[in-house]
RODO-2510 file (C-alpha; in nm, 4 decimals, decimal comma):
residues 345
     n   res          X          Y          Z
     1     m     0,4245   -18,7284    12,6399
     2     l     0,4444   -18,4390    12,8866
     3     n     0,5840   -18,5184    13,2280
     4     g     0,6615   -18,3119    13,5363
     5     l     0,6119   -17,9701    13,3784
     6     y     0,6027   -17,6674    13,6048
     7     c     0,5656   -17,3100    13,4917
     8     i     0,4052   -16,9821    13,5946
     9     l     0,2927   -16,7558    13,3119
    10     e     0,3604   -16,3981    13,4157
    11     q     0,1150   -16,1160    13,3587
    12     d     0,1489   -15,8909    13,0540
    13     t     0,4342   -16,0863    12,8947
    14     i     0,4804   -16,2185    12,5404
    15     y     0,6152   -16,5746    12,5404
    16     g     0,7688   -16,7773    12,2617
    17     l     0,6863   -17,1481    12,2899
    18     f     0,9336   -17,3451    12,0782
    19     g     0,9907   -17,7151    12,0190
    20     r     1,0480   -17,9699    11,7477
    21     n     0,7634   -18,1405    11,5611
    22     g     0,5842   -18,3712    11,8018
    23     a     0,7337   -18,2101    12,1123
    24     g     0,3844   -18,1561    12,2579
    25     k     0,3314   -17,7822    12,2078
    26     t    -0,0286   -17,8147    12,0838
    27     t    -0,1092   -18,0704    12,3551
    28     l     0,0292   -17,8327    12,6173
    29     i    -0,1807   -17,5437    12,4861
    30     d    -0,4935   -17,7639    12,4842
    31     l    -0,4258   -17,8588    12,8468
    32     v    -0,3550   -17,5042    12,9630
    33     t    -0,6619   -17,3603    12,7889
    34     g    -0,8972   -17,6294    12,9225
    35     k    -0,9658   -17,8043    12,5927
    36     q    -0,8166   -18,1247    12,7276
    37     a    -0,8172   -18,2715    13,0778
    38     p    -0,4769   -18,3453    13,2332
    39     s    -0,4186   -18,7077    13,3345
    40     g    -0,2405   -18,5782    13,6427
    41     g    -0,1334   -18,2544    13,8080
    42     l    -0,3066   -17,9158    13,8203
    43     i    -0,3636   -17,6267    13,5804
    44     e    -0,4987   -17,3272    13,7685
    45     m    -0,5868   -16,9630    13,7187
    46     d    -0,6152   -16,7569    14,0362
    47     g    -0,6483   -17,0796    14,2360
    48     e    -0,9263   -17,2169    14,0137
    49     q    -0,8777   -17,5213    13,7922
    50     v    -0,9134   -17,4312    13,4247
    51     f    -1,0680   -17,7525    13,2924
    52     n    -1,4498   -17,7483    13,2995
    53     s    -1,4498   -17,3898    13,4300
    54     e    -1,6544   -17,1591    13,2059
    55     r    -1,5397   -16,8570    13,4036
    56     a    -1,1713   -16,9406    13,3585
    57     q    -1,2064   -17,0260    12,9903
    58     r    -1,3758   -16,6948    12,9145
    59     r    -1,0495   -16,5313    13,0204
    60     i    -0,8466   -16,7332    12,7687
    61     y    -0,8420   -16,7082    12,3894
    62     s    -0,6826   -17,0003    12,2068
    63     m    -0,6162   -16,9980    11,8327
    64     g    -0,5203   -17,3224    11,6611
    65     e    -0,5569   -17,5042    11,3302
    66     r    -0,9032   -17,6474    11,3998
    67     p    -1,2004   -17,4577    11,2495
    68     l    -1,4093   -17,2672    11,5024
    69     f    -1,7337   -17,2339    11,3053
    70     p    -1,9392   -17,4187    11,0406
    71     a    -1,8216   -17,3452    10,6867
    72     t    -2,1576   -17,1873    10,5927
    73     k    -2,1320   -16,9079    10,8512
    74     r    -2,0626   -16,5555    10,7292
    75     v    -1,7601   -16,3709    10,8654
    76     r    -1,9726   -16,0992    11,0262
    77     d    -2,1788   -16,3648    11,2096
    78     t    -1,8676   -16,5281    11,3539
    79     l    -1,7507   -16,1906    11,4861
    80     r    -2,0822   -16,1496    11,6658
    81     i    -2,0615   -16,5003    11,8184
    82     v    -1,7094   -16,4406    11,9508
    83     a    -1,8222   -16,1064    12,0977
    84     e    -2,1122   -16,2767    12,2772
    85     r    -1,8886   -16,5501    12,4180
    86     y    -1,6231   -16,3214    12,5636
    87     g    -1,8320   -16,0171    12,6468
    88     r    -1,5383   -15,7797    12,6017
    89     f    -1,4792   -15,7639    12,2279
    90     d    -1,3848   -15,4595    12,0185
    91     m    -1,6159   -15,4980    11,7180
    92     e    -1,4894   -15,1780    11,5562
    93     e    -1,1331   -15,3064    11,5809
    94     a    -1,2383   -15,6444    11,4378
    95     y    -1,3897   -15,4807    11,1287
    96     r    -1,0797   -15,2639    11,0879
    97     l    -0,8556   -15,5703    11,1014
    98     c    -1,0715   -15,7472    10,8429
    99     r    -1,0130   -15,4526    10,6100
   100     v    -0,6373   -15,4562    10,6839
   101     f    -0,6149   -15,8289    10,6030
   102     g    -0,8502   -15,8089    10,3048
   103     i    -1,1258   -16,0303    10,4497
   104     g    -1,4778   -15,9524    10,3271
   105     t    -1,7169   -15,9655    10,6226
   106     e    -2,0057   -16,0807    10,3993
   107     k    -1,8125   -16,3844    10,2793
   108     r    -1,8916   -16,7325    10,4038
   109     i    -1,6176   -16,9317    10,5762
   110     f    -1,5973   -17,1929    10,2986
   111     s    -1,5107   -16,9230    10,0439
   112     l    -1,2015   -16,8086    10,2343
   113     s    -0,8545   -16,9331    10,1442
   114     t    -0,6399   -17,1217    10,3961
   115     g    -0,4460   -16,8031    10,4716
   116     q    -0,7657   -16,5979    10,5127
   117     n    -0,9072   -16,8548    10,7557
   118     t    -0,5897   -16,8189    10,9615
   119     l    -0,6132   -16,4405    10,9471
   120     l    -0,9764   -16,4469    11,0607
   121     k    -0,8817   -16,6442    11,3736
   122     l    -0,6081   -16,3876    11,4362
   123     v    -0,8709   -16,1117    11,4074
   124     y    -1,0731   -16,2786    11,6841
   125     g    -0,7650   -16,2996    11,9057
   126     l    -0,6520   -15,9412    11,8518
   127     a    -1,0007   -15,7916    11,8989
   128     v    -1,0995   -15,9874    12,2102
   129     d    -1,0093   -15,8333    12,5473
   130     c    -0,8929   -16,1125    12,7784
   131     p    -0,5839   -16,1606    12,9992
   132     y    -0,4430   -16,4747    12,8272
   133     k    -0,4056   -16,5366    12,4546
   134     f    -0,2514   -16,8451    12,2929
   135     f    -0,1596   -16,8482    11,9237
   136     d    -0,0641   -17,1939    11,7922
   137     e     0,1210   -17,1601    11,4566
   138     p    -0,0315   -16,8146    11,3983
   139     v     0,1345   -16,7525    11,0594
   140     l     0,0665   -17,0934    10,9027
   141     g    -0,0254   -17,0384    10,5387
   142     l     0,0296   -16,6617    10,5454
   143     d     0,2202   -16,4803    10,2724
   144     p     0,5142   -16,2568    10,3762
   145     i     0,3059   -15,9377    10,3593
   146     n     0,0291   -16,0704    10,5840
   147     k     0,2896   -16,2107    10,8243
   148     e     0,4400   -15,8657    10,8611
   149     l     0,0945   -15,7104    10,9006
   150     f     0,0063   -15,9575    11,1760
   151     y     0,3266   -15,8948    11,3710
   152     r     0,2665   -15,5201    11,3475
   153     e    -0,0986   -15,5485    11,4585
   154     l    -0,0060   -15,7843    11,7432
   155     l     0,2344   -15,5276    11,8867
   156     k    -0,0242   -15,2506    11,8493
   157     s    -0,2826   -15,4661    12,0295
   158     y    -0,0362   -15,5488    12,3088
   159     e     0,0537   -15,1822    12,3580
   160     r    -0,3129   -15,0843    12,3691
   161     r    -0,4321   -15,3703    12,5933
   162     p    -0,1381   -15,5512    12,7626
   163     c    -0,1976   -15,9197    12,8336
   164     t    -0,0102   -16,2502    12,8453
   165     m     0,0461   -16,3877    12,4945
   166     v     0,1989   -16,7226    12,4002
   167     l     0,3214   -16,7637    12,0424
   168     s     0,3869   -17,1275    11,9528
   169     t     0,5713   -17,1335    11,6223
   170     h     0,8611   -17,2755    11,4222
   171     q     0,9316   -16,9291    11,2753
   172     i     1,1633   -16,8466    11,5640
   173     d     1,3714   -16,5718    11,4029
   174     e     1,0546   -16,4002    11,2781
   175     v     0,9109   -16,3602    11,6283
   176     a     1,2420   -16,2971    11,8070
   177     h     1,1754   -15,9210    11,8173
   178     l     0,8308   -15,9797    11,9724
   179     v     0,8897   -16,2253    12,2565
   180     e     1,0167   -16,1343    12,6013
   181     r     1,0421   -16,4801    12,7493
   182     v     1,1195   -16,8212    12,5948
   183     l     0,9874   -17,1687    12,6721
   184     i     1,1586   -17,4581    12,4909
   185     l     0,9734   -17,7874    12,5163
   186     h     1,1926   -18,0932    12,4615
   187     d     1,1556   -18,4598    12,5616
   188     g     0,8385   -18,3851    12,7558
   189     r     0,9870   -18,1135    12,9767
   190     f     1,0892   -17,7505    12,9677
   191     l     1,4493   -17,7382    12,8567
   192     v     1,4456   -17,3560    12,8797
   193     d     1,2252   -17,1123    13,0726
   194     d     1,4065   -16,7797    13,0687
   195     t     1,4042   -16,4249    12,9375
   196     v     1,5400   -16,3414    12,5943
   197     e     1,7811   -16,0988    12,7608
   198     n     1,9330   -16,3715    12,9790
   199     l     1,9549   -16,6189    12,6924
   200     s     2,1379   -16,3679    12,4755
   201     r     2,4123   -16,3480    12,7406
   202     t     2,4535   -16,7211    12,7964
   203     a     2,5632   -16,8348    12,4504
   204     s     2,8178   -16,7146    12,1949
   205     a     2,9358   -16,8180    11,8495
   206     v     3,3143   -16,8547    11,8183
   207     s     3,4712   -16,8805    11,4730
   208     g     3,8194   -16,8735    11,3208
   209     k     4,1009   -17,1087    11,2270
   210     k     4,0271   -17,4574    11,3553
   211     a     4,3359   -17,5014    11,5726
   212     a     4,2959   -17,1578    11,7335
   213     v     3,9234   -17,2061    11,8029
   214     e     3,9760   -17,5516    11,9531
   215     e     4,2484   -17,4228    12,1813
   216     f     4,0471   -17,1141    12,2819
   217     t     3,7303   -17,3100    12,3655
   218     k     3,9045   -17,5971    12,5464
   219     g     3,7112   -17,6768    12,8638
   220     k     3,4036   -17,4808    12,7517
   221     q     3,0573   -17,6321    12,7084
   222     i     3,0232   -17,6743    12,3311
   223     l     2,6677   -17,6974    12,1983
   224     t     2,7419   -17,7363    11,8267
   225     r     3,0509   -17,7500    11,6101
   226     s     3,1055   -17,7155    11,2348
   227     s     3,4248   -17,6928    11,0312
   228     l     3,5249   -17,6432    10,6704
   229     a     3,8629   -17,6112    10,4970
   230     g     4,0634   -17,5435    10,8116
   231     f     3,8108   -17,3041    10,9654
   232     c     3,5815   -17,3848    11,2559
   233     s     3,2706   -17,2390    11,4195
   234     v     3,1279   -17,3466    11,7551
   235     v     2,8409   -17,2349    11,9767
   236     v     2,9457   -17,2115    12,3412
   237     k     2,6893   -17,2081    12,6213
   238     e     2,8581   -16,9598    12,8514
   239     p     2,9558   -16,5925    12,8402
   240     f     3,3056   -16,4599    12,7735
   241     s     3,4755   -16,1908    12,9810
   242     e     3,6184   -15,8770    12,8254
   243     k     3,9671   -16,0182    12,8846
   244     e     3,8783   -16,3361    12,6963
   245     r     3,7297   -16,1375    12,4103
   246     a     4,0443   -15,9283    12,3819
   247     a     4,2576   -16,2437    12,3771
   248     a     4,0349   -16,3937    12,1078
   249     e     4,0725   -16,0855    11,8909
   250     q     4,4514   -16,1077    11,9117
   251     k     4,4337   -16,4686    11,7888
   252     g     4,2095   -16,3778    11,4958
   253     i     3,9046   -16,5374    11,6564
   254     e     3,5621   -16,3748    11,6218
   255     i     3,3030   -16,3929    11,9012
   256     t     2,9454   -16,2978    11,8118
   257     g     2,6021   -16,3271    11,9658
   258     v     2,3686   -16,6174    11,8930
   259     g     2,0183   -16,5648    11,7544
   260     l     1,7182   -16,7360    11,9132
   261     e     1,6776   -16,9845    11,6298
   262     q     2,0462   -17,0761    11,6283
   263     l     2,0379   -17,1211    12,0053
   264     f     1,7270   -17,3403    11,9789
   265     i     1,8943   -17,5613    11,7173
   266     s     2,2098   -17,5865    11,9278
   267     l     2,0148   -17,6954    12,2359
   268     v     1,7844   -17,9568    12,0825
   269     k     1,9787   -18,0804    11,7779
   270     p     2,0428   -18,4554    11,8125
   271     e     2,3910   -18,5998    11,7786
   272     l     2,4332   -18,7099    11,4185
   273     p     2,6565   -19,0030    11,3168
   274     k     2,9812   -18,9069    11,1489
   275     e     2,9506   -18,9085    10,7734
   276     e     3,1620   -19,1430    10,5677
   277     p     3,3821   -18,9629    10,3118
   278     d     3,2273   -18,9280     9,9677
   279     p     3,4296   -19,1257     9,7101
   280     s     3,3633   -18,8491     9,4575
   281     d     3,5651   -18,6147     9,6768
   282     a     3,8795   -18,8256     9,6388
   283     e     4,1611   -18,6729     9,4390
   284     k     4,1087   -18,7383     9,0678
   285     k     4,3682   -18,9489     8,8914
   286     p     4,5809   -18,7971     8,6158
   287     d     4,4583   -18,8767     8,2652
   288     s     4,7706   -19,0830     8,1968
   289     e     4,6969   -19,3065     8,4944
   290     m     4,3293   -19,3433     8,3999
   291     k     4,4240   -19,4557     8,0501
   292     a     4,6803   -19,7016     8,1822
   293     e     4,4460   -19,8527     8,4398
   294     g     4,3313   -20,2014     8,3480
   295     q     4,6048   -20,2507     8,0834
   296     p     4,9077   -20,4802     8,1320
   297     q     5,2128   -20,2778     8,2287
   298     e     5,5777   -20,3574     8,1949
   299     d     5,7086   -20,4869     8,5234
   300     t     5,9959   -20,2470     8,5881
   301     l     6,0792   -20,4298     8,9113
   302     g     6,1052   -20,7627     8,7333
   303     t     5,8336   -20,9406     8,9351
   304     g     5,6156   -21,0272     8,6393
   305     s     5,3008   -20,8722     8,8000
   306     e     5,0527   -20,6726     8,5987
   307     k     4,9593   -20,3485     8,7779
   308     s     4,8727   -19,9991     8,6765
   309     p     5,0963   -19,7132     8,7931
   310     a     4,8151   -19,6049     9,0242
   311     d     4,8094   -19,9504     9,1845
   312     t     5,1869   -19,9485     9,2226
   313     l     5,1988   -19,6067     9,3922
   314     a     4,8868   -19,6429     9,6083
   315     g     4,8593   -19,8364     9,9286
   316     p     4,6277   -20,1372     9,9390
   317     e     4,3517   -19,9275    10,0902
   318     q     4,3409   -19,6909     9,7906
   319     q     4,3544   -19,9340     9,5016
   320     n     4,0926   -19,8959     9,2282
   321     g     4,0665   -19,5251     9,3133
   322     e     3,8493   -19,5907     9,6194
   323     p     3,9280   -19,4194     9,9489
   324     a     3,9836   -19,6169    10,2622
   325     d     3,6998   -19,6601    10,5129
   326     e     3,7734   -19,4149    10,7901
   327     t     3,7122   -19,4995    11,1549
   328     e     3,6747   -19,2082    11,3058
   329     d     1,2145   -17,3000    14,5097
   330     e     0,8873   -17,4006    14,3649
   331     e     0,6846   -17,0757    14,3445
   332     t     0,3214   -17,0286    14,4503
   333     p     0,1085   -16,8865    14,1638
   334     q     0,0106   -16,5281    14,2292
   335     k    -0,3239   -16,3757    14,1473
   336     g    -0,3556   -16,3095    13,7788
   337     e    -0,0978   -16,5737    13,6925
   338     l    -0,1729   -16,8933    13,5073
   339     a     0,0176   -17,1888    13,6505
   340     h     0,0330   -17,5424    13,5237
   341     e     0,1983   -17,8635    13,6392
   342     t     0,1403   -18,1964    13,4650
   343     e     0,2523   -18,5381    13,5786
   344     q     0,2210   -18,7049    13,2394
   345     r     0,0509   -18,6726    12,9096
***
């Protein structure tokens, strides 16, 4: 369900659209590209509503998981159809990209692998000349080599013909060097709409001895926290001054930047219930105690009770070797900008 979204897509900018499974990223792309009608609100390009507008939709390329052509079509025929639809299509570039990705243009669609089908849709998107391009899970099913080839070709295409690109993907760290602006969709709204540069300054990872880190970050907005064996690491959603950094260094505390993927996880990760201690982690009993357990012992205190040494030394909560249960100002879209606002979906 999408509700109350407002955003202006700027010209000639590469966006990263991130969100958890089911957040509504594909639905949003379908709405923005006119494949689906909004139940409320407006999605406009240069003052013209996108849905049911052939003119507007010719200026948008949208790549998703759904097949675009019948399985019996040959690759070369699909290139021709895309060229006819958009008018401005670099056929020479399309054939070059097919060679780069190892796609035979005489092959029929049904003979292509899952990865090759994905690559072919990327070829369409990189060869078409239009102002808005949306890539929904663009590297799904690609091997590491073809992923790297795609990222390289995308940058070359953007440098040659700048346009607005939106990359919707879960491979956040992989595209971090490509995107200029980030949209994080969460609970039906935009949790983040900001530049990568600004985001990199608004969060830091602080790590060191637990007591020192807790004291140093007291009063700060903590996004996530993890600790192990007396050491602690937290992600703080605010910058630190040079004075604070110098003080941290004196206390043996390290302050580092936060990557896009780590920041995403910190912002949308749900609160998890505290884990109960694992009984297997309890301190093992000495062999002598294990052998004695369950056998009658001499009552050295003269009470006549039959207890193992472990039972005698342990409190009632640790008998039988089991640990105790712990309780612990709205902008007006400018010409050339694609704006969208949805009431609900």
